[in-house]
N, C-alpha and C positions, 0 to 999 in steps of 0.2 A: 612786678608792676607792668601793666599793659601799655601799649603804645599811646592810647588816648590819654592816659594818666600822665605819662612822661611829657607829652606835648603840652597838656594843660598846665602842668607845674612849671614848665619853661616859660610859657606865656604869662604866668602869674609871678615869674621871677623867683620861684622856689627851686634853686639849682642844687644839683649834686656837685661834688668836686670834679668828677670825671665821668665820661660816657664813652661807650663803644657801640656804634651802630654798624652792623655788617649784614651781608646777605645779597640776594639777587633782585629784591624789590627796590630798585633804585628810586622809584617814585617816593617811597616812604623815607628813604635816606635823605633825598633832596628836600622833602617837606620838613624834616627835622632840622636840617641846616638852616632853612628859611626861618623856622621858629626861633632859633638861637639868634640869628641875625636881626630879626624884628624885635627882639627883647632889648636891644641896645638903642641908645640915642642915635638917631639916623645921622645927625650932623657931626657926630664924633666917631663914626665907623672906622675911618682911616687910622685912628689912634687905638681903638679898643677891640678891633676884630682882626685877627691874623688868620688867613687861610693858607696853609702850608702844604706843599707837595711832599708827602712822606717818603717818596722814592728817592728824593734828592737831598733832603735835609740832613745836616750833621748835628752831632750832640750839642756843641756850643751854641749854634743858632737856635736850637729847640729850647734849651735852658734859658737863653736870653729872652725869648718870646714869652715863656711861661712866667718868668720873674718880673716882667715889666708891669708896673701898676697901671690901673685905668686912669684916663685923663678926662675930667669933667663928666664922669659917669660912675656908676656904682660897681661896674664889672668889666673885666677884660675876658674875652672869649678867644681861645686858640683852637682852631679846627685843623686837624692833621689828616689829610686824605691819603689812603692807601699806604699807611706806615709799614715799612718792610718788616720790622720786628714782629708784627702781628701775623705775618704770613710765614714765619719761620725762615726769613731771609736776612742776610747781613751784608748788604752792599757797602754801607757807609758806617756801620757800627761794629765795634769789636765786642768781645764778651765783657770786658771791663766797662765799656760805654753802656752796654745794656744794664749791667748791674748798678752802675751809678744812677742811671735814669730811674730805674725802679725804686731805688732808695730815696731819690730826690722827690718822687711823687708824694712822699709823706710830708714834705715841707713846702708845698706850693702855697702861695699867698691865698688867703681866704677870699680875696676879690677875683681870683682867676678860676675859670672853668675850662677844662680841657675836653675837647670832643674828638675822639678818634673815629674815623670813617673808613670802612673797607668795602669796596664794591666787589663782593664775592665772599668766599669763606675765609675764616681765620684759623690759625693753629691753636686750638684750645689748650694744648699742653704747655704753651709758652707762659713763662712767669709773668710777663706783662699783661696778658689776658686775665690771668688769675688776680693780679694786683688791681686791675680796673674793676673787676667783679666784686672784690672785697671792699673797695673804697668808693664805689659808684654804681653805675648801671651798665650791664652788657645786654644789648638787645639784638636779637636775630630778626632782621626785616624780611620775613618770609611771607608767603601768600596770606591774604586775609581769610578769616573764617567765613563760613557761609553767611552768617548774619551781618557781619561787618561789611562784607562784599555787597550784599543787597543794599544796605544803607548808603554805602559809598556811591554805588551806581545811581540810586534814586536821587541823591543830592547832586551828582554831576549832571544829570539830565535837567534837574530843576534850575541849576545855575545857567543852563543854556536856554531857559524859558520855553521848554517844550513839555508837552503833557505825555506821561507814560504811566499806565496802570501797573499794579503789582504783578499781574499775570504776564504782562509783556516784559517786565524786568526779569522774571524767572525764565522766560523764553530766551531773552538776550543772553543770560548767564549760561544756559544750556547750549546755545548755539556757539558761543565763544569758547567754551571748554576750558575756561581759566582754572577751574578746580580739578580738572583731570590730572591724574597722577603724573602722566608723562608730558603734560603741557608745559611749554616754555613761555606761555603768555605772561605778560606783566601788566601792572596797572597802567603803565604808560601806553601799552598796546590798546587796552580797553578805553582809555581816555581818547585816543585817536579815533576809535570806532564810534564812541559816543558823540564826539564833535562832528564826525562825518554824517552820522544819522541826523543829528540836530540841524545841521546845515541843510540837509536834503529836505526835511519836512518843514523847516521854517518856524520862527517864534510863534508860540501860541497854538501850534498844531499838534495833533496826536501821533505818537509813534505806534505803528501797528506791526503785527507779525510779518505781514507782507513786506513792509519796509525793511525790517531786520533781515529777512531772507534775501532781499534784493542787494543789501549792502554788507552782509556779514563777511567776516574774515574767511570763514570756511568757503564761501562762494568765491571770494577773491583768490584764495589758494587754488581752488579747483579751476578757475579761469586761467591761472598761470600754468597749471599742468596742461590744460587744453592748448594754450598759446604755444608752449614749447613743443607739444605733440604736432601741431600744425606746421610749425617751422621745420621740425624734423621731417615731416612728410612733404615739405616744400609746397604746402597748400596756402598760397599767399592771400587769397580772398577770404578764407575762413579765419586766418591769423589776424588779418586787418579788422575783420568784423569783431572778433573777441576784444582786440586792443581798443577799438573805438568805443565799444560798449563800456569797458572798464573806465575809460577817461570820462565818458558822459555820466557815469554813476559816481564820479567824484574822486576816483583814485588819482593821485599825483603821478606824473611821469617819473619823477625820481624814486617814488615808492615802487612803481612797476619795475624800473631798472633794478632796484635793490632785490626785489623778489625773484626776478629772472636770474640775477647773479647768484643768489643763494641756491636756487634749484640746480643751476649748472655745477656749482661746487659740490652739491650732494651727488650729482651724477658721476663726477670724477671720483669721489670718495667710495661710492658703492661699487663702481667698476673695479677699482684697485683691490678692495676687500674681497670681491668675488674671485678675482684672479689669484688672491692669496688663499683661496679655499674656504672662505666663510660662507655659511648658508644664509638665506634671507633672514631667518630668525636671529642668527648670531650678529649679522650686520646691524639689524634693528636694535639689538641689545647694546652693541658697541657704540653706535651713534645716538642712542637714546631717542629713537624715532619709532613711530608706528610701522608695523610690517607693510601696511598699505602704501605708505609714502616710499618705503624702500623698494617695494615691488614696482611702483610706477617709475621710479628712477632707473631701476634695472632695465625696464622696457625701453626707456629713452636712451640708454647707452648705445643701442643699436643704430641710432640715427646721427650720433655726434662723436667724432673722434676727439681725443684730448686736445689735439692741435686746434681744431675748430672751436672748442670750448674756450681755450686760452685766448684765441683771437676775439671771440665774443666778449669775454670778460675785459679785455684791453679796450675794446670799442666802448663798452659801458663806462669804464673809468675815464676815458678821454671825453666822452659825451657829458659825463657829470661835471667835469671841469668847464667845458664849453658852455653848458647851460648856465652854470653859476656865474660865469664871467660875461654872459650876454653874447657869446659868439654864435650861438645857434638857438633856435626856438625849440623848446622841450618836446613838443609833439612831433616836430620834424625829425628830431634825433631818434626817437623811438620808432617812428615809421620807417626811417632809413635802415634801422637794425633789422626789422622784420623783412623788408624788401630785399636787402642785401643777402641775408642768410636763407631766404626762401629760394634764391636764384643760384646758390652755390652748387658746386658739383657734388653729386651724391657720393657717400663713402661706401 
């Protein structure tokens, strides 16, 4: 059964006994959770919807939740997030606990639906995974197919009341690289890009290739490379120009901080792997990155010591807290970062 059919059945209240949703497309997982939640009487959610932290739950608590009958509704739904047994871990469960749970799943009330959710991979060899598959649905929330992706993007732009032709949708897909084999992009990333583009063009207006180029994630990533290059070269004027352009084009300061932090972490990783004797290709394979990204990071290692990088990462962490608590204006925080580290002593 495909994802659309699963969600449609849930909305129509045609439930399986149990489900397992896993994978790296968190957007699809969260959408499934929402569908289960929306299928219940909103006024009775406190009684009929249990969302459980699977890393902390113990057997007795889990059994109690499963066996509780619904109150003033037709169904009780138990959602268990990141259940340790599905990952091959046993923090709170003994072998006998696991065996008891698996056997008990044959006897859950007809009014109860269990939804296991794992943000990442599961151990498919586990008896519990096989049990869910035999008695319900196990679904890998992986990347959308080309056609489903096209439809999803078209619908997402339409929800934002902007106009985009099919050729521009194809161009957007190509620029974002979501379907690339090595891409770590998710639907959540694409949704952020769609919202940013929609906000930029405004309701009722057309999305063009020029707008996509201007605001694409590839351009943003390239701008981050340039920004860090300029900071490394202590070229404050060019660094500030890149930074101001990014902010004017709609990038959030917290988003910029996040991308800067990510790139500096990559710089530290590639430096260490190079010192360990890895070639550029082997580093790229190990970190699952394009060789181009690794090559850029290796060049940037020459301008930043590990001590400076740690200092920058700590500054970003402190600034994140200050921005979120209103202690500093976000644009001032990032401008101070550029100014401070463009004036540092060269290594």
